[in-house]
N, C-alpha and C positions, 0 to 999 in steps of 0.2 A: 588349724589343727599342725603344731611341727611334730615335724617326722622324729620318731624316735629312730635315731642314729643308731644304736645298738643292733637292732630290732630289722636292719635292711639285710637283706641275702647279698652274697657280694657281687651278681650282677646289677644289682639295683646301686651297689656302691658303687661301679666302674661309671655308670652313666650317670650319676651323681656329680663324679668329676669328671666328665667330658661336657656335662650342657653348659659348665664356666667358657668362654672365649679363652679369658687371660689363662684356665690351666692348660686347656690347649696347645695356644701357645707355649708355654713352658714345657709340655712335651713334647714341640716342633724345636727347641731350642737343646732340650738334654738328650733329640735325637742326634746331634751332631757332636756331643759330645755330655761326660759328666761333668757335674759344676755344683758347688757350694752354695749355701745358701747365698755368701753376699754378690757370688758371680750371677745368681738368679734373678737378684733385687738389681746391679746394674742393668740388664736387658728390658725394663720397665721404670714407668712412674707412677711407684707405689711404694708404699712403708714395706718395710723389713717384715713389720709383724705382718702383712697383709700376703706377703710373698708363703712366709713361715705359715699362713693357715692353707692357703692355696696349695704347698705339697705335703699339709698334712690329709690332706682329703686326698692326694693324689696315691697319697701312701694308701690309706686307708682302702681305694680303690686296685690296689694290687699293680700299680699304673708304674709306680717307681717304688725303687726299696732306697733304703739310707745307709749308710756305711760309714760309722764311725771311728775317724785317724785322728787319734789325740783328742783335739778342741776343734779341729773339723768334724764337717757333716758332708760325707761325699752323697748328691742324688745324682739315683742312675736308674735308668729306661727298664722295666721289670717284663717281662711274656706274661705270665698269667695274664692278668687284667685283660688286657689287649685279645688273648687268646679266646675269653669270655665273648666278648661284645662280635668278633668273629665266629666262633660258634651261634653268637644269637643270627646276628644277620646270615650264616652259611641256613640254620635252620627254617626263613623265610624265606630266604632265596629257593630253597628247593621246593614249599611251600607252592610257590607260584609257580616253579618251573614245571610243577606236576599240572597245577588247576590250566596253565596257557597251554601244554600239551593234550593235556582229554579237551579243552575247547578248540584245538587243530583238530584232533581224531574228529569229533562231532560235526565238525563245517565239512572235513573232508567226505565223510558219511553221508551226509546233506547233499551234501553234492553230487557224490556217485548215484544216490538213489534219484535223484532230481532228474538228472540225464539217462538214466535207465527209464524214466518214465514221459519224456520226451520223444 
C-alpha cells in the first residue's frame, strides 16, 4: 500500500529522505558547497529528472533548502532535518544509557551481596 506523503510527520520525511544512498551522497556533496541542480547532476550517472526528484524528497525532509536566484535553484543544507534525526537518536541513546546504568547498578549490588554471604 503506497504511503500518503502528505500525512507523514516531519521525522518520517527526514528518515524517508535519508533511506536512499543517492540522497545521502547528495547531502555529502552539499556539505562541501551549495550547488545548482546541474552541478549535482554532474556528480551522478543518473538523469536530471531523477536528481530533481531526490532533491525534492530532501527538501520535504527539511534536509536542504532551495534558493531561487534568477533562473537558478541553489540547493544548500538546512539544519532542521538533521536536528530531528539527532533528537531521535539522542532519545534512544539516553534510553539505552539509563538501561545500562541500571543493569550495572544491579550487577554491582548482586556482587556485594554475594561477597557478604561468602
